[in-house]
C-alpha positions in Angstrom: -0.5 0.1 0.1 1.7 3.5 -1.5 -1.3 6.0 -0.7 -0.7 9.1 0.6 -2.9 11.4 1.7 -2.4 15.8 1.6 -4.1 18.2 3.8 -2.8 21.7 2.9 -5.4 24.5 2.6 -3.3 25.8 -0.2 -4.1 23.9 -3.4 -1.6 24.6 -5.5 1.3 23.3 -3.1 -0.9 19.8 -2.5 -0.8 20.1 -6.4 3.2 20.2 -6.3 3.4 17.5 -3.6 1.1 15.4 -5.5 3.2 15.8 -8.8 6.6 15.1 -7.3 5.2 11.6 -5.5 2.9 10.3 -8.2 6.8 10.8 -10.7 7.6 8.1 -7.8 5.3 6.0 -8.6 2.9 6.9 -5.2 -0.6 7.7 -5.2 -1.9 11.1 -3.9 -5.2 11.8 -3.0 -5.5 15.6 -1.2 -7.9 18.1 0.2 -7.6 21.6 0.9 -11.0 21.4 3.8 -9.7 19.9 6.8 -12.8 18.3 7.9 -13.6 17.1 4.3 -9.8 15.5 4.5 -10.9 13.6 7.6 -13.7 11.7 5.8 -12.1 10.5 3.3 -9.0 9.6 5.5 -11.9 7.3 7.3 -13.3 5.9 4.4 -9.7 5.3 2.4 -7.2 3.2 3.1 -3.7 5.6 3.4 0.2 4.6 4.3 0.9 8.1 5.3 -0.4 12.0 5.3 0.9 15.0 4.8 -0.5 17.6 6.9 -0.1 21.5 7.1 -0.7 23.0 10.6 -2.0 26.3 10.0 -5.6 25.9 8.2 -8.5 27.4 9.0 -11.6 25.3 10.9 -9.1 23.0 12.0 -5.4 23.2 12.7 -3.2 20.9 11.9 -2.5 19.9 15.7 -6.7 19.4 16.1 -6.6 17.2 13.0 -3.7 15.1 14.1 -5.9 14.1 17.0 -8.9 13.2 14.9 -6.5 11.1 12.8 -5.2 9.3 15.1 -8.4 8.5 17.0 -9.5 6.8 14.0 -6.3 5.0 12.7 -4.0 5.7 15.1 -1.3 3.8 12.8 -1.3 6.1 10.1 2.2 8.1 9.9 1.8 11.4 9.9 4.2 14.1 8.6 3.2 17.7 9.3 4.3 19.8 6.9 4.5 23.7 7.6 5.9 27.2 7.2 6.1 27.8 11.0 9.0 25.1 11.6 9.3 26.3 15.3 10.5 23.8 17.6 7.9 24.4 19.7 5.7 23.3 17.0 7.7 20.2 16.1 7.7 19.2 20.0 3.8 19.3 20.2 3.5 17.3 16.7 5.5 14.7 18.0 4.0 14.6 21.0 1.2 14.2 19.4 1.9 11.2 17.1 3.6 12.7 14.0 6.6 10.4 12.2 8.5 13.5 10.8 8.2 17.4 10.7 9.3 19.1 7.1 9.6 22.9 6.6 7.9 25.1 4.1 9.4 25.5 1.0 9.4 21.8 1.0 12.9 20.3 0.2 11.9 17.2 -2.5 15.0 15.2 -1.4 13.7 15.3 2.3 10.3 14.9 1.3 10.8 11.7 -0.3 13.3 10.5 2.4 10.7 10.7 4.5 7.4 9.8 2.8 9.1 6.5 1.8 10.0 5.8 5.7 6.7 6.8 6.6 5.1 3.9 3.8 7.8 1.8 5.2 7.0 1.7 8.8 3.3 1.5 8.2 3.5 -1.5 5.7 5.6 -3.0 8.3 3.2 -2.6 11.1 -0.2 -3.7 8.4 2.3 -6.7 7.8 3.0 -7.6 11.3 -0.8 -7.0 12.1 -1.6 -9.2 9.5 0.5 -12.0 11.0 -0.7 -12.0 14.5 -4.3 -12.3 12.8 -3.1 -15.3 10.3 -1.8 -16.5 13.9 -4.7 -15.9 16.1 -7.4 -16.8 13.8 -5.9 -20.4 12.9 -6.1 -20.8 16.8 -9.1 -18.9 17.7 -12.6 -21.0 18.2 -14.8 -18.7 16.3 -18.3 -18.6 16.7 -21.4 -16.4 18.0 -24.0 -19.4 18.8 -25.0 -20.5 21.7 -23.5 -23.8 21.7 -20.3 -22.3 21.2 -20.5 -19.4 23.8 -21.3 -22.6 26.6 -18.3 -24.3 25.3 -16.2 -21.2 25.6 -17.7 -20.2 29.1 -17.0 -23.9 30.4 -13.1 -23.4 29.0 -13.2 -20.4 30.8 -14.1 -22.7 34.1 -11.7 -25.6 33.8 -8.7 -23.9 32.1 -6.4 -22.8 35.6 -7.6 -26.1 37.3 -5.8 -29.5 36.4 -8.5 -31.4 35.8 -9.2 -34.0 33.3 -11.0 -33.6 30.1 -13.2 -35.8 28.0 -13.7 -33.3 24.3 -16.4 -35.4 22.6 -17.5 -34.5 18.5 -17.5 -35.3 14.6 -14.2 -34.9 12.7 -14.1 -31.7 11.9 -15.6 -29.8 14.8 -12.2 -28.9 16.1 -11.8 -30.6 19.2 -7.9 -29.6 18.7 -8.5 -26.0 18.9 -10.6 -26.6 22.1 -7.9 -28.9 23.9 -5.3 -25.7 23.2 -8.0 -23.3 24.2 -7.6 -25.0 27.8 -3.9 -25.4 27.7 -3.8 -21.7 26.4 -5.7 -20.7 29.5 -3.8 -22.9 32.2 -1.5 -22.5 34.5 0.6 -25.0 32.3 0.3 -22.4 29.3 4.3 -21.7 29.5 4.9 -25.6 29.4 4.9 -28.3 26.6 1.6 -29.0 24.2 2.1 -32.2 23.4 -0.1 -33.7 21.2 -0.7 -37.9 20.3 -3.0 -39.2 17.4 -4.0 -42.3 18.6 -5.6 -43.2 15.6 -2.5 -42.8 13.0 0.2 -44.6 15.4 0.2 -48.2 14.9 -0.6 -50.8 17.8 2.6 -51.6 17.9 3.9 -48.7 18.7 1.6 -46.8 20.8 3.4 -47.8 23.9 6.9 -46.9 22.7 5.3 -43.1 21.8 3.5 -42.5 24.9 5.8 -44.0 27.3 9.5 -44.1 25.0 11.6 -47.2 24.9 15.1 -47.9 26.1 18.1 -49.4 23.5 18.0 -52.6 22.5 14.4 -53.0 23.9 13.0 -54.3 20.8 13.9 -54.9 16.7 15.0 -51.3 15.6 15.1 -49.6 18.8 18.7 -48.7 18.2 19.0 -46.0 20.6 16.8 -44.3 23.9 13.6 -42.4 22.8 11.4 -40.1 25.6 7.6 -40.9 25.0 5.0 -38.1 25.0 4.3 -38.5 28.5 7.4 -37.4 29.9 7.9 -34.8 26.8 4.7 -33.6 28.6 6.1 -33.4 31.8 4.7 -30.3 33.7 2.4 -29.5 30.5 -0.2 -30.9 28.9 -0.9 -34.4 26.9 -3.4 -34.1 24.4 -4.9 -38.2 23.1 -6.5 -37.4 20.4 -8.6 -40.0 19.2 -8.3 -42.0 21.8 -11.4 -44.3 21.4 -8.8 -46.1 18.8 -6.2 -46.9 21.9 -5.5 -50.6 21.7 -6.6 -52.5 24.9 -3.3 -53.1 26.1 -2.2 -49.2 25.8 -5.0 -48.2 27.5 -4.4 -50.3 30.6 -0.9 -48.5 30.4 -2.3 -44.9 30.1 -4.5 -45.9 33.4 -2.1 -46.7 35.6 0.1 -44.2 34.6 -2.8 -41.9 35.4 -3.5 -43.6 38.4 0.4 -43.9 39.8 1.3 -40.4 38.1 4.2 -42.5 36.9 5.5 -44.2 34.0 8.4 -46.7 32.5 9.3 -46.9 29.5 9.5 -50.0 27.0 12.4 -52.5 27.8 12.9 -50.4 31.1 12.3 -51.2 34.8 12.3 -48.0 36.7 9.7 -45.5 37.4 9.7 -42.3 36.5 7.0 -39.9 37.9 5.5 -38.0 34.9 3.3 -34.5 36.1 0.9 -34.2 33.3 -2.8 -32.7 32.5 -4.5 -35.0 30.3 -6.8 -34.2 27.7 -8.9 -36.4 25.5 -10.4 -36.6 22.6 -12.5 -38.8 20.1 -15.1 -39.0 17.5 -16.5 -42.1 18.8 -19.5 -43.1 21.4 -17.2 -44.4 24.3 -20.2 -46.0 26.0 -21.0 -47.9 23.2 -17.2 -49.1 22.9 -17.0 -50.4 26.4 -20.4 -52.1 25.3 -18.3 -53.8 22.6 -15.2 -54.6 24.9 -13.2 -52.0 22.7 -12.8 -49.6 25.9 -12.4 -49.9 29.3 -14.6 -48.4 31.5 -12.2 -47.6 34.4 -9.9 -45.5 32.0 -13.7 -43.8 30.4 -14.3 -42.9 33.9 -11.0 -41.5 34.6 -10.2 -39.1 31.6 -14.4 -38.3 31.3 -14.3 -35.8 33.9 -15.6 -32.5 32.5 -17.0 -33.5 29.1 -16.8 -31.3 26.2 -19.6 -32.0 23.3 -18.9 -29.8 20.4 -21.6 -29.5 18.1 -21.7 -30.2 14.2 -21.7 -27.3 11.9 -25.3 -28.4 11.1 -26.5 -27.2 14.6 -24.9 -24.1 14.5 -25.1 -22.8 11.2 -25.0 -19.0 12.4 -21.7 -19.4 12.6 -20.6 -20.2 9.1 -20.1 -16.6 8.5 -18.3 -15.7 11.1 -16.0 -19.0 10.0 -15.8 -17.7 6.2 -15.1 -14.5 6.7 -12.0 -15.2 9.2 -10.8 -17.9 6.8 -11.3 -15.4 3.6 -8.5 -13.2 5.8 -6.1 -15.8 6.8 -6.3 -18.0 3.0 -6.2 -14.8 1.1 -2.8 -13.4 3.6 -1.2 -17.3 3.0 -1.4 -16.8 -1.0 -1.0 -13.6 -1.5 -4.4 -12.8 -2.9 -6.5 -9.6 -2.7 -9.5 -10.1 -0.1 -12.8 -11.3 -1.7 -16.3 -10.4 -0.8 -19.1 -13.7 -1.0 -22.6 -11.5 -1.6 -25.2 -12.5 0.4 -26.9 -15.0 -1.3 -23.9 -16.8 -1.7 -23.8 -16.6 2.0 -27.0 -18.1 2.2 -26.5 -20.8 0.4 -23.0 -22.0 1.8 -25.0 -22.0 4.9 -27.9 -24.0 3.6 -25.2 -26.7 2.1 -24.6 -29.7 4.3 -20.8 -30.2 6.0 -20.4 -33.4 6.9 -16.7 -32.7 7.3 -17.7 -29.9 9.6 -15.5 -26.5 10.1 -12.3 -28.2 8.6 -14.5 -29.4 5.5 -15.8 -25.6 5.3 -12.4 -23.9 5.3 -10.8 -26.3 2.9 -13.9 -25.4 0.4 -13.4 -21.7 0.9 -9.7 -22.0 0.2 -11.0 -24.5 -3.3 -13.3 -20.7 -4.0 -10.7 -18.5 -3.4 -8.0 -20.4 -5.8 -10.5 -21.3 -8.4 -13.5 -18.9 -8.7 -10.6 -16.0 -9.1 -13.1 -13.2 -8.9 -13.5 -10.5 -5.7 -17.3 -11.0 -5.5 -18.4 -14.0 -4.9 -22.1 -15.0 -6.0 -24.3 -17.9 -5.5 -23.9 -19.3 -9.0 -20.0 -19.2 -8.8 -20.8 -21.8 -5.9 -23.1 -23.9 -7.6 -20.8 -24.2 -10.4 -17.7 -25.3 -8.7 -19.8 -27.3 -6.1 -22.5 -29.0 -8.7 -23.0 -32.4 -8.4 -23.4 -33.3 -12.1 -20.5 -33.5 -14.4 -17.3 -33.0 -12.7 -13.9 -32.3 -13.7 -12.7 -31.7 -10.8 -12.0 -35.5 -9.9 -8.4 -35.4 -11.5 -7.3 -32.1 -10.6 -5.5 -32.7 -6.9 -2.8 -35.1 -7.3 0.2 -35.1 -4.9 2.9 -35.4 -7.8 1.9 -31.8 -8.6 3.6 -28.6 -8.1 0.8 -25.8 -6.6 1.1 -24.3 -10.0 0.3 -27.3 -11.3 -2.8 -27.3 -9.4 -3.8 -24.0 -10.2 -3.5 -25.2 -13.5 -5.7 -27.4 -13.3 -8.2 -25.9 -11.5 -8.6 -22.7 -13.2 -9.2 -25.0 -16.8 -11.8 -26.9 -14.7 -13.7 -24.1 -13.8 -13.3 -22.2 -17.2 -15.1 -25.4 -18.9 -17.7 -25.4 -16.2 -18.3 -21.4 -17.0 -18.4 -22.6 -21.1 -20.9 -25.2 -20.5 -22.8 -23.1 -18.2 -23.2 -20.6 -20.8 -24.1 -22.9 -23.9 -20.1 -22.6 -25.0 -20.8 -18.8 -25.4 -17.4 -17.1 -25.3 -18.4 -13.7 -25.5 -21.2 -14.3 -22.5 -18.7 -16.3 -20.5 -15.9 -13.8 -20.7 -19.1 -11.1 -19.2 -19.9 -13.8 -16.4 -16.1 -13.7 -15.6 -15.8 -10.4 -16.4 -12.9 -10.8 -17.8 -11.7 -9.5 -21.4 -12.9 -11.8 -24.6 -9.5 -12.1 -25.7 -7.8 -12.8 -22.4 -10.7 -15.8 -22.0 -9.6 -17.5 -25.4 -5.6 -17.1 -24.5 -6.6 -19.7 -21.5 -8.9 -21.7 -23.7 -6.0 -22.2 -26.5 -3.2 -22.2 -23.0 -5.1 -25.2 -21.6 -6.0 -27.3 -24.8 -9.7 -26.4 -23.9 -12.7 -27.5 -26.8 -16.3 -28.2 -26.7 -15.6 -32.2 -27.3 -14.1 -31.9 -23.8 
């Protein structure tokens, strides 16, 4: 963002500065009226403001106070013929980035503007990074079920009590576990995760408790297990319903004794861990089937937290989508997009069997494939139509990201052409691109009606 705004009651000065800065590649707007200038700053996005002091209606000091209320991060450069030390000090105290005397020296102006823009861009980048990181870990939603979960997290997090999180795949069980840890007294210690479903039964005990060198074939060196790694912190046993009965017995003993024993070792090792478990299975049914120990169930299920599926909190879908848009466009360095009201309602009406995870993946697909600033219901219907689907061969793990994008773009263009009876002019109009650009894409991907 390299946009500069000028507020000075002398139009000639505004035009002169505008000419200098535009020659250097900046986008420049100005106002000779302070209130009008403030209004434009409120509705626009600027990297820096060049501001005169002596002006009618509102002077520069009054303007800078107002501007800093609107956008504290905006870099303000004071330009004034009254270059007294007192004015410079006052401007600095009010948050001015720099102070330039009139008549304005071109080189000093360019240096000051460049530094102000660099600072503004750095602040904006840091905010985006923080927002991206925070967004990926935050539990999003305003619905009553989510608010109840957040209230429960606030209550149980400071305690060391064990928690069992249940819910369908993709509902956000790991996010809840991390939220509990991050609000606990153990937040400065390790959060260690074990996906019990992803580890073979013959290796789960070694993974949890570690092993001694030579304890089994392949044990060429000593290994520290997850219980030890999580000492003084939190151990998250994800998909605990898939853990073998033998490993369940040892986990139960570790919980009861506060001690573990490495595979092939005879020494008892004390561990102090808070255990949070999660599963997508009904453990009471698994107990009936003989697949899960009832005594372990009662040990881990001190505080149960049931996460509702997305279909039971559809009011949260717009909140989730808008957060995903910010996160994904930043990740792929794409401009922010807007999903219009009809498209948003359509997304809310869809069945998300994969819950929040599926929704996020779908928004990423929309951003990458539908390369438009505003997404319509028709765009989404075409992309997710259940008829003849050109998407089936797009994803190949051996492809580069560029190859994936090209395949996806080709599939989307074919769908749009089909929807418009292969009328190139009409399709170009729908896609909001030049007809010649669409022809180039058609030639590039070798698209013909026979497909």
